[in-house]
Residue frames as a rotation matrix with the C-alpha (Angstrom) as fourth column:
MET 1
-0.156 0.933 0.323 -28.56
0.931 0.248 -0.268 -19.91
-0.331 0.259 -0.907 36.08
GLU 2
0.491 0.352 -0.797 -28.59
0.239 -0.934 -0.265 -16.11
-0.838 -0.060 -0.543 36.01
GLN 3
-0.442 -0.746 -0.498 -25.89
-0.382 -0.346 0.857 -16.05
-0.812 0.569 -0.132 33.35
ALA 4
-0.774 0.231 0.590 -27.93
0.569 0.664 0.486 -18.37
-0.280 0.711 -0.645 31.15
VAL 5
0.338 0.936 -0.101 -30.92
0.825 -0.346 -0.447 -16.02
-0.453 0.068 -0.889 31.36
GLU 6
0.282 -0.326 -0.903 -28.70
-0.213 -0.938 0.272 -13.00
-0.936 0.116 -0.333 30.51
ALA 7
-0.783 -0.617 0.085 -27.22
-0.092 0.250 0.964 -14.90
-0.616 0.747 -0.252 27.53
ALA 8
-0.401 0.740 0.541 -30.72
0.880 0.475 0.001 -15.80
-0.256 0.476 -0.841 26.29
VAL 9
0.581 0.591 -0.559 -31.89
0.459 -0.806 -0.374 -12.18
-0.672 -0.039 -0.740 26.57
GLU 10
-0.109 -0.722 -0.684 -28.77
-0.373 -0.608 0.701 -10.91
-0.921 0.332 -0.203 24.77
GLU 11
-0.866 -0.206 0.456 -29.24
0.278 0.560 0.781 -13.43
-0.416 0.803 -0.427 21.95
ALA 12
0.063 0.975 0.212 -32.92
0.925 0.023 -0.379 -12.40
-0.374 0.220 -0.901 21.63
VAL 13
0.496 0.053 -0.866 -31.85
0.012 -0.998 -0.054 -8.77
-0.868 0.017 -0.496 21.29
GLU 14
-0.510 -0.816 -0.272 -29.22
-0.339 -0.099 0.935 -9.69
-0.790 0.569 -0.226 18.66
HIS 15
-0.982 0.185 0.031 -31.66
0.125 0.521 0.844 -11.78
0.140 0.833 -0.535 16.59
THR 16
-0.404 0.900 -0.163 -35.14
-0.171 -0.249 -0.953 -10.17
-0.899 -0.357 0.255 16.54
SER 17
-0.970 0.146 0.193 -37.62
0.226 0.256 0.940 -11.31
0.088 0.956 -0.281 13.88
ASP 18
-0.296 0.884 -0.361 -40.71
0.201 -0.312 -0.929 -9.21
-0.934 -0.348 -0.086 14.48
PRO 19
0.277 0.448 0.850 -42.89
0.905 0.177 -0.388 -8.62
-0.324 0.876 -0.356 11.32
ARG 20
0.931 0.097 0.353 -41.78
0.244 -0.882 -0.402 -4.97
0.272 0.461 -0.845 11.27
LEU 21
0.536 -0.795 0.284 -38.35
-0.844 -0.515 0.151 -5.16
0.026 -0.320 -0.947 12.89
TRP 22
0.916 -0.338 -0.216 -35.57
0.312 0.939 -0.144 -7.64
0.252 0.065 0.966 12.15
LYS 23
0.499 -0.842 0.204 -32.15
-0.861 -0.454 0.231 -7.66
-0.102 -0.291 -0.951 13.82
LYS 24
0.853 -0.258 0.453 -29.65
0.232 0.966 0.113 -10.18
-0.467 0.008 0.884 12.54
ALA 25
0.361 -0.801 0.477 -26.00
0.932 0.321 -0.166 -10.44
-0.020 0.505 0.863 11.48
GLY 26
-0.545 -0.649 -0.531 -25.14
0.679 -0.713 0.175 -6.89
-0.492 -0.265 0.829 12.57
TRP 27
-0.909 0.286 0.304 -28.03
0.051 -0.647 0.761 -5.31
0.414 0.707 0.573 10.67
THR 28
-0.545 0.821 -0.169 -31.49
0.291 -0.004 -0.957 -3.94
-0.786 -0.571 -0.237 11.54
ALA 29
-0.820 0.451 0.353 -34.38
0.312 -0.165 0.936 -3.87
0.480 0.877 -0.005 9.06
ARG 30
-0.658 0.602 -0.452 -37.22
0.330 -0.309 -0.892 -1.60
-0.676 -0.736 0.005 10.19
VAL 31
-0.323 0.646 0.691 -40.51
0.854 -0.117 0.508 -1.04
0.409 0.754 -0.514 8.37
ILE 32
-0.696 0.037 -0.717 -41.40
0.371 -0.836 -0.403 2.67
-0.615 -0.547 0.568 8.67
ARG 33
0.504 0.863 -0.040 -44.11
0.543 -0.352 -0.762 4.99
-0.672 0.363 -0.646 7.39
ASN 34
-0.344 -0.587 0.733 -43.08
0.938 -0.256 0.235 6.54
0.050 0.768 0.639 4.04
ASP 35
-0.255 0.180 -0.950 -43.14
0.419 -0.865 -0.276 10.32
-0.871 -0.468 0.146 4.54
HIS 36
-0.831 -0.184 -0.525 -43.19
-0.335 -0.588 0.736 11.02
-0.444 0.788 0.426 0.79
ASP 37
-0.546 0.671 -0.502 -46.31
-0.464 0.257 0.848 9.01
0.698 0.696 0.171 0.09
GLU 38
0.237 0.758 0.608 -49.12
-0.945 0.035 0.325 7.14
0.225 -0.651 0.724 1.79
GLY 39
0.664 0.021 -0.747 -47.32
-0.125 0.989 -0.083 3.77
0.737 0.148 0.659 1.81
TRP 40
0.894 -0.411 0.177 -44.53
-0.065 0.272 0.960 2.12
-0.442 -0.870 0.216 3.76
ALA 41
0.474 -0.837 -0.272 -40.77
-0.580 -0.065 -0.812 1.90
0.662 0.543 -0.517 3.45
VAL 42
0.921 -0.306 -0.240 -38.08
0.389 0.697 0.603 -0.31
-0.017 -0.648 0.761 4.95
GLU 43
0.610 -0.772 0.176 -34.72
-0.699 -0.629 -0.340 0.95
0.373 0.084 -0.924 6.15
MET 44
0.757 -0.494 -0.427 -31.59
0.531 0.847 -0.038 -1.16
0.381 -0.198 0.903 6.57
THR 45
0.668 -0.524 0.528 -29.16
-0.648 -0.759 0.067 0.12
0.366 -0.388 -0.846 9.16
ARG 46
0.079 -0.740 -0.668 -25.79
0.236 0.665 -0.708 -1.41
0.969 -0.102 0.227 10.06
ASP 47
0.740 0.126 -0.661 -25.26
0.660 0.060 0.749 -1.78
0.135 -0.990 -0.039 13.81
GLY 48
-0.038 -0.766 -0.642 -23.39
0.791 -0.416 0.448 1.28
-0.610 -0.491 0.622 15.09
ASP 49
-0.805 -0.161 0.571 -24.31
0.526 -0.640 0.560 3.54
0.276 0.751 0.600 12.10
ALA 50
-0.685 0.533 -0.496 -26.49
0.038 -0.655 -0.755 6.57
-0.727 -0.536 0.429 12.73
GLU 51
-0.122 0.600 -0.791 -28.01
-0.889 -0.420 -0.182 6.62
-0.442 0.681 0.584 9.19
PRO 52
0.547 0.350 0.760 -29.54
-0.021 0.914 -0.406 3.77
-0.837 0.206 0.507 7.22
VAL 53
-0.621 -0.778 0.092 -27.54
-0.029 0.141 0.990 2.35
-0.783 0.612 -0.110 4.36
LEU 54
-0.924 0.362 0.120 -30.64
0.206 0.209 0.956 1.58
0.321 0.909 -0.268 2.32
VAL 55
-0.475 0.875 -0.097 -34.24
-0.219 -0.224 -0.950 2.91
-0.853 -0.430 0.298 2.34
SER 56
-0.988 0.133 -0.082 -36.65
-0.029 0.362 0.932 1.20
0.154 0.923 -0.353 -0.04
PRO 57
-0.219 0.972 0.088 -40.42
-0.918 -0.236 0.319 1.21
0.331 -0.011 0.944 -0.64
TRP 58
-0.949 -0.031 0.312 -42.24
-0.176 0.876 -0.449 -1.57
-0.260 -0.481 -0.837 1.15
THR 59
-0.712 0.676 -0.192 -45.33
0.059 0.330 0.942 -3.50
0.700 0.659 -0.275 0.03
MET 60
-0.307 0.736 0.604 -48.75
-0.939 -0.336 -0.067 -2.98
0.153 -0.588 0.794 1.57
GLY 61
-0.854 0.085 0.513 -50.42
-0.154 0.901 -0.406 -5.89
-0.496 -0.426 -0.756 3.25
ARG 62
-0.728 0.613 0.307 -53.60
0.665 0.521 0.535 -7.55
0.168 0.594 -0.787 2.07
ASN 63
0.164 0.851 -0.498 -55.79
0.906 -0.330 -0.266 -5.00
-0.391 -0.408 -0.825 3.83
LYS 64
0.123 -0.214 0.969 -54.07
0.765 -0.602 -0.230 -2.18
0.632 0.770 0.090 1.84
VAL 65
0.864 0.145 0.483 -53.43
-0.168 -0.820 0.547 -0.24
0.475 -0.554 -0.684 5.10
ASP 66
0.708 -0.608 0.360 -50.77
-0.359 0.129 0.924 -2.08
-0.608 -0.783 -0.127 7.09
PRO 67
-0.013 -0.794 -0.607 -47.35
-1.000 -0.003 0.024 -3.10
-0.021 0.607 -0.794 5.78
LYS 68
0.657 0.095 -0.748 -46.69
-0.290 0.948 -0.134 -6.64
0.696 0.305 0.650 4.57
PRO 69
0.853 -0.388 0.348 -44.93
-0.256 0.271 0.928 -8.68
-0.454 -0.881 0.132 7.35
MET 70
0.222 -0.876 -0.427 -41.22
-0.948 -0.093 -0.303 -9.19
0.226 0.473 -0.852 6.80
GLY 71
0.981 0.086 0.175 -39.96
-0.123 0.970 0.211 -12.74
-0.152 -0.228 0.962 6.40
HIS 72
0.329 -0.910 0.252 -36.59
0.267 0.346 0.900 -14.51
-0.906 -0.228 0.357 6.13
SER 73
0.003 -0.344 0.939 -36.34
0.984 0.168 0.059 -14.14
-0.178 0.924 0.339 2.37
ASP 74
0.827 0.321 0.462 -37.32
0.393 -0.917 -0.066 -10.46
0.403 0.236 -0.884 2.57
PHE 75
0.836 -0.541 -0.089 -34.56
-0.206 -0.461 0.863 -9.80
-0.508 -0.703 -0.497 5.12
ALA 76
0.113 -0.830 0.547 -32.03
0.569 0.505 0.649 -11.72
-0.814 0.238 0.529 3.04
SER 77
0.282 0.056 0.958 -32.89
0.928 -0.269 -0.258 -9.69
0.243 0.962 -0.128 -0.08
LEU 78
0.961 0.099 0.257 -32.64
0.030 -0.965 0.259 -6.43
0.273 -0.242 -0.931 1.84
LEU 79
0.606 -0.795 0.042 -29.30
0.015 0.064 0.998 -7.52
-0.796 -0.604 0.051 3.35
LYS 80
0.016 -0.582 0.813 -27.93
0.904 0.356 0.237 -8.27
-0.427 0.731 0.532 -0.11
GLY 81
0.549 0.282 0.787 -29.16
0.656 -0.729 -0.196 -4.90
0.518 0.624 -0.585 -1.40
ALA 82
0.984 -0.180 0.007 -27.61
-0.140 -0.737 0.661 -3.02
-0.114 -0.651 -0.750 1.52
ASN 83
0.294 -0.922 0.252 -24.27
0.293 0.338 0.894 -4.80
-0.910 -0.189 0.369 1.06
ASP 84
0.128 -0.181 0.975 -24.39
0.992 0.026 -0.126 -3.96
-0.002 0.983 0.183 -2.67
VAL 85
0.877 0.239 0.417 -24.91
0.251 -0.968 0.026 -0.30
0.410 0.082 -0.909 -1.83
LEU 86
0.758 -0.652 -0.034 -21.89
-0.184 -0.264 0.947 -0.35
-0.626 -0.711 -0.320 0.50
LYS 87
0.070 -0.751 0.657 -19.72
0.711 0.499 0.495 -2.05
-0.699 0.433 0.569 -2.17
ARG 88
0.378 0.128 0.917 -20.72
0.845 -0.453 -0.285 0.55
0.379 0.882 -0.280 -4.80
HIS 89
0.992 -0.002 0.124 -20.00
-0.055 -0.904 0.425 3.35
0.111 -0.428 -0.897 -2.34
GLN 90
0.487 -0.864 0.125 -16.57
0.040 0.165 0.985 1.93
-0.872 -0.475 0.115 -1.53
ALA 91
0.038 -0.447 0.894 -15.77
0.934 0.334 0.128 1.47
-0.355 0.830 0.430 -5.23
SER 92
0.679 0.300 0.670 -16.84
0.551 -0.811 -0.194 5.03
0.485 0.501 -0.716 -5.97
LEU 93
0.935 -0.353 -0.029 -14.72
-0.212 -0.624 0.752 6.40
-0.284 -0.697 -0.658 -3.11
HIS 94
0.207 -0.899 0.387 -11.71
0.431 0.439 0.788 4.42
-0.878 0.004 0.478 -4.28
ALA 95
0.154 -0.093 0.984 -12.15
0.983 -0.086 -0.162 5.72
0.100 0.992 0.079 -7.84
LYS 96
0.898 0.254 0.359 -12.41
0.228 -0.967 0.113 9.25
0.375 -0.019 -0.927 -6.50
LEU 97
0.811 -0.569 0.136 -9.27
-0.421 -0.407 0.810 8.96
-0.406 -0.714 -0.570 -4.38
HIS 98
0.021 -0.815 0.579 -7.06
0.204 0.570 0.796 6.88
-0.979 0.101 0.179 -6.69
ARG 99
0.813 0.112 -0.571 -5.66
-0.509 -0.338 -0.791 7.85
-0.282 0.934 -0.218 -10.09
SER 100
0.108 -0.784 0.611 -3.30
0.183 0.619 0.763 5.82
-0.977 0.029 0.211 -12.28
ILE 101
0.813 0.080 -0.577 -1.62
-0.536 -0.287 -0.794 6.42
-0.229 0.955 -0.190 -15.62
THR 102
0.438 -0.727 0.530 0.93
0.651 0.663 0.371 4.64
-0.620 0.182 0.763 -17.75
CYS 103
0.931 -0.191 -0.310 3.64
-0.328 -0.809 -0.487 6.77
-0.158 0.556 -0.816 -19.38
GLN 104
0.605 -0.796 0.002 7.24
0.667 0.505 -0.548 6.72
0.435 0.333 0.837 -20.55
SER 105
0.473 -0.570 -0.672 10.28
0.440 -0.509 0.740 8.11
-0.764 -0.646 0.010 -18.85
GLU 106
0.621 -0.315 -0.718 12.61
-0.642 -0.730 -0.235 10.41
-0.450 0.606 -0.656 -20.77
SER 107
-0.508 -0.860 0.037 14.80
-0.704 0.440 0.557 7.32
-0.495 0.257 -0.830 -21.43
GLY 108
-0.371 0.449 -0.813 11.86
-0.759 0.357 0.544 5.41
0.535 0.819 0.208 -22.92
GLN 109
-0.979 -0.003 -0.206 11.15
0.121 0.800 -0.587 3.14
0.167 -0.600 -0.783 -19.94
ARG 110
-0.154 0.986 0.067 7.40
-0.014 -0.070 0.997 2.31
0.988 0.153 0.025 -19.53
LEU 111
-0.978 -0.209 0.000 6.21
0.026 -0.123 -0.992 3.47
0.208 -0.970 0.126 -16.12
LYS 112
0.041 0.991 -0.129 3.03
0.621 0.076 0.780 3.26
0.783 -0.112 -0.612 -14.10
ALA 113
-0.888 -0.282 0.364 2.21
-0.052 -0.725 -0.687 6.21
0.457 -0.629 0.629 -11.86
ASP 114
-0.022 0.863 -0.505 -0.30
0.770 0.337 0.542 5.85
0.638 -0.377 -0.671 -9.01
LEU 115
-0.748 -0.061 0.660 -1.69
-0.266 -0.884 -0.383 8.81
0.608 -0.463 0.646 -7.07
ASP 116
-0.135 0.671 -0.729 -3.52
0.777 0.528 0.342 7.95
0.615 -0.520 -0.593 -3.83
ILE 117
-0.236 0.136 0.962 -5.25
-0.311 -0.949 0.058 10.86
0.920 -0.286 0.267 -2.06
GLN 118
-0.550 0.009 -0.835 -5.27
0.752 0.441 -0.490 10.73
0.364 -0.898 -0.249 1.74
LEU 119
0.075 0.691 0.719 -8.27
0.096 -0.723 0.684 12.63
0.992 0.018 -0.121 3.15
GLU 120
-0.300 -0.220 -0.928 -6.88
0.939 0.103 -0.328 13.52
0.168 -0.970 0.175 6.55
GLU 121
0.708 0.704 -0.049 -8.66
0.698 -0.688 0.197 16.46
0.105 -0.174 -0.979 8.18
ASP 122
0.653 -0.480 -0.586 -5.56
0.107 -0.708 0.698 18.24
-0.750 -0.518 -0.411 9.42
ASP 123
-0.235 -0.879 -0.416 -3.27
-0.529 -0.243 0.813 17.36
-0.816 0.410 -0.408 6.52
PRO 124
0.788 0.501 0.358 -4.88
0.025 0.555 -0.831 16.30
-0.615 0.664 0.425 3.23
HIS 125
-0.117 -0.863 -0.491 -2.19
-0.805 -0.207 0.556 15.07
-0.582 0.460 -0.671 0.82
ALA 126
0.900 0.312 -0.304 -1.47
-0.434 0.702 -0.564 12.45
0.038 0.640 0.767 -1.81
ILE 127
0.090 -0.866 0.491 1.14
-0.232 0.461 0.856 9.75
-0.968 -0.191 -0.160 -2.23
LEU 128
0.697 0.035 -0.716 2.66
-0.716 -0.029 -0.698 9.54
-0.045 0.999 0.005 -5.69
LYS 129
0.104 -0.629 0.770 4.31
-0.201 0.745 0.636 6.25
-0.974 -0.221 -0.049 -6.56
VAL 130
0.520 -0.079 -0.850 6.05
-0.854 -0.048 -0.518 5.61
0.000 0.996 -0.092 -9.89
SER 131
0.155 -0.431 0.889 7.00
-0.281 0.843 0.458 2.05
-0.947 -0.321 0.010 -10.74
ASP 132
-0.753 -0.451 -0.479 8.54
-0.616 0.229 0.754 0.18
-0.230 0.863 -0.450 -13.66
GLU 133
0.241 0.950 -0.201 5.64
-0.963 0.208 -0.172 -1.39
-0.121 0.235 0.964 -15.56
ALA 134
0.214 -0.224 -0.951 7.62
-0.505 0.807 -0.304 -4.49
0.836 0.546 0.059 -16.54
THR 135
-0.536 -0.582 -0.611 9.14
0.184 0.625 -0.758 -5.37
0.824 -0.519 -0.228 -13.13
GLY 136
0.566 0.798 -0.208 6.85
0.462 -0.098 0.881 -3.58
0.683 -0.595 -0.424 -10.67
GLU 137
-0.207 -0.758 -0.618 9.92
0.974 -0.100 -0.204 -2.07
0.093 -0.644 0.759 -9.02
ILE 138
0.793 0.502 -0.343 9.27
0.554 -0.829 0.068 1.34
-0.251 -0.244 -0.937 -7.43
VAL 139
0.077 -0.738 0.671 11.34
0.787 -0.368 -0.495 3.98
0.612 0.566 0.552 -9.25
ARG 140
-0.903 -0.312 0.296 10.34
0.072 -0.789 -0.611 6.89
0.424 -0.530 0.735 -6.99
SER 141
0.088 0.928 -0.362 7.73
0.804 0.149 0.575 7.55
0.588 -0.342 -0.733 -4.36
GLY 142
-0.895 -0.436 -0.089 6.85
0.407 -0.721 -0.560 10.68
0.180 -0.538 0.823 -2.50
ARG 143
-0.191 0.816 -0.545 4.30
0.731 -0.253 -0.634 13.02
-0.656 -0.519 -0.548 -1.00
ALA 144
-0.771 0.064 0.634 2.27
0.487 -0.582 0.651 15.37
0.410 0.811 0.417 -3.23
SER 145
-0.820 0.571 0.035 -0.42
-0.524 -0.726 -0.446 17.96
-0.229 -0.384 0.894 -2.80
ALA 146
-0.371 0.782 0.501 -4.00
0.320 0.614 -0.722 16.62
-0.872 -0.107 -0.477 -2.65
ALA 147
0.618 0.610 -0.496 -4.66
-0.196 -0.492 -0.848 18.84
-0.762 0.621 -0.184 -5.71
PHE 148
-0.452 -0.891 -0.045 -1.80
-0.345 0.128 0.930 17.31
-0.823 0.435 -0.365 -7.71
LYS 149
0.611 0.610 -0.505 -2.68
-0.683 0.083 -0.725 16.89
-0.400 0.788 0.467 -11.41
LEU 150
-0.002 -0.580 0.815 -1.45
-0.002 0.815 0.580 13.52
-1.000 0.000 -0.003 -12.64
SER 151
0.923 0.177 -0.340 -0.10
-0.330 -0.087 -0.940 13.68
-0.196 0.980 -0.022 -16.21
GLU 152
0.696 -0.710 0.111 2.91
0.694 0.624 -0.358 12.36
0.185 0.327 0.927 -18.12
SER 153
0.167 -0.664 0.729 4.69
0.121 -0.720 -0.684 15.74
0.979 0.202 -0.040 -17.84
THR 154
0.492 0.027 0.870 4.11
-0.782 -0.426 0.456 16.03
0.383 -0.905 -0.188 -14.06
VAL 155
0.962 -0.193 0.193 5.37
0.082 0.879 0.469 12.46
-0.260 -0.435 0.862 -13.58
GLN 156
0.464 -0.841 0.279 8.51
0.679 0.135 -0.722 13.19
0.570 0.524 0.633 -15.63
LYS 157
0.186 -0.363 0.913 9.12
-0.373 -0.886 -0.276 16.35
0.909 -0.289 -0.300 -13.57
PHE 158
0.800 0.174 0.574 8.63
-0.600 0.259 0.757 14.30
-0.017 -0.950 0.311 -10.37
LEU 159
0.861 -0.505 0.051 11.20
0.506 0.862 -0.010 11.76
-0.039 0.034 0.999 -11.57
ARG 160
0.225 -0.799 0.557 13.74
0.454 -0.420 -0.786 14.51
0.862 0.430 0.268 -12.40
THR 161
-0.276 -0.313 0.909 13.34
-0.385 -0.830 -0.403 16.72
0.881 -0.461 0.109 -9.35
GLY 162
-0.732 0.064 -0.679 11.48
0.567 0.610 -0.554 14.69
0.379 -0.790 -0.482 -6.71
ASP 163
-0.863 0.455 -0.219 9.02
-0.224 -0.734 -0.642 17.57
-0.452 -0.505 0.735 -6.35
ALA 164
-0.626 0.733 0.267 5.35
0.742 0.454 0.494 16.86
0.241 0.507 -0.827 -6.80
């Protein structure tokens, strides 16, 4: 009996649907006072994160003083928006840390060179991988400086010497 009560309390904590606070599916939506203006805002925070992923203006209620209560469709829209923000952030980070060019070797073979930067605190570096564009076979792979400049001439030098 006691376990059933604990499970019910835990489920209630996981799925809260108060008009100003919703917890569901690993996310918390909280209506807060907007510090930059006289209105309200809503913040979407992923469980375990210290900072909200999304902060957005929130509509006033009918009395023009209190915030509009949050409903299922509001939470679903906010959840979609927060997930979109995370996807854009991940795409931006990938674009920042990944470079790719297509070039020719000295023998005329078409090659694809990929540079992936590894942001490790103690040892930031990059992995340079050169592959045959037609077969996908890796011609040469190695470690490079995080500041490595990817160009056709640096790729050709890497293929000749192995130094990046």
